[in-house]
C-alpha positions as CSV (number, residue, x, y, z in Angstrom):
1,X,-76.0,-14.3,118.7
2,X,-78.4,-16.0,116.2
3,X,-80.3,-12.7,115.8
4,X,-77.2,-10.9,114.6
5,X,-76.4,-13.8,112.2
6,X,-79.9,-13.6,110.7
7,X,-79.6,-9.8,110.5
8,X,-76.3,-10.0,108.8
9,X,-77.6,-12.6,106.2
10,X,-80.6,-10.4,105.5
11,X,-78.4,-7.3,104.9
12,X,-76.1,-9.3,102.6
13,X,-79.2,-10.5,100.7
14,X,-80.6,-7.0,100.4
15,X,-77.2,-5.7,99.1
16,X,-76.9,-8.6,96.7
17,X,-80.3,-7.9,95.3
18,X,-79.6,-4.2,94.9
19,X,-76.4,-4.9,93.0
20,X,-78.1,-7.5,90.7
21,X,-81.1,-5.4,90.0
22,X,-79.1,-2.3,89.3
23,X,-79.6,-1.0,85.8
24,X,-76.6,-1.2,83.5
25,X,-74.6,1.9,83.0
26,X,-75.6,3.4,79.7
27,X,-72.9,4.0,77.1
28,X,-72.1,7.6,76.6
29,X,-74.3,9.4,74.1
30,X,-73.4,11.5,71.1
31,X,-71.5,14.6,72.2
32,X,-73.9,17.4,72.9
33,X,-71.5,20.3,72.9
34,X,-68.9,21.7,70.6
35,X,-66.1,21.2,73.3
36,X,-67.1,17.6,73.9
37,X,-67.2,16.9,70.2
38,X,-63.8,18.5,69.5
39,X,-62.1,16.6,72.4
40,X,-61.0,13.4,70.7
41,X,-60.3,11.8,74.2
42,X,-63.8,12.5,75.5
43,X,-65.9,9.5,76.1
44,X,-69.0,10.7,74.2
45,X,-69.6,9.3,70.7
46,X,-69.6,10.9,67.2
47,X,-72.0,9.9,64.5
48,X,-70.5,7.8,61.7
49,X,-72.4,7.7,58.4
50,X,-70.5,4.7,57.2
51,X,-72.3,2.5,59.7
52,X,-75.3,4.9,60.3
53,X,-74.9,5.0,64.1
54,X,-72.8,6.7,66.8
55,X,-69.4,5.1,67.6
56,X,-66.4,5.9,69.9
57,X,-64.1,8.5,68.5
58,X,-60.9,7.2,66.9
59,X,-58.0,9.7,67.3
60,X,-56.1,8.2,64.4
61,X,-58.9,8.7,61.8
62,X,-61.5,11.2,63.1
63,X,-61.7,15.0,62.7
64,X,-65.0,15.6,64.6
65,X,-67.4,18.2,63.2
66,X,-70.0,19.8,65.5
67,X,-73.3,21.0,64.1
68,X,-75.2,23.2,66.6
69,X,-79.0,22.8,66.5
70,X,-78.6,19.7,64.3
71,X,-82.2,18.7,63.1
72,X,-81.1,15.1,63.1
73,X,-80.1,15.3,66.7
74,X,-76.6,13.9,66.2
75,X,-74.6,17.2,66.8
76,X,-71.2,15.5,66.5
77,X,-70.1,13.8,63.3
78,X,-66.9,11.8,63.2
79,X,-65.5,13.7,60.2
80,X,-66.7,16.0,57.5
81,X,-67.5,13.1,55.2
82,X,-70.0,11.7,57.7
83,X,-71.8,15.0,57.8
84,X,-71.9,15.3,54.0
85,X,-73.0,11.8,53.5
86,X,-75.6,11.4,56.2
87,X,-78.5,12.2,53.9
88,X,-77.3,10.0,51.1
89,X,-76.6,6.9,53.3
90,X,-78.5,7.0,56.5
91,X,-81.6,8.9,55.8
92,X,-82.3,6.6,52.9
93,X,-82.0,3.6,55.0
94,X,-78.9,2.3,53.4
95,X,-77.3,1.1,56.6
96,X,-74.2,-0.9,55.9
């Protein structure tokens, strides 16, 4: 009986370590495709030039713009303003 108890305790310990050591689930990245960018309910992020970083899409204020082969690597901007102002705000290091 004691052998089974030790085995059970060891297994519980192994599972606990696996759960604790598990890497955190990464937040969704900037939308990589036109469909994911246009889908306002999709969990990927759009790039916001107001804060110079990706953020979750906001249905009440965003009109996402997809840029294929974006040299900046953002691909999905929250609205036309963010695409137009990226160079003026974020490339110049004027993060708000």
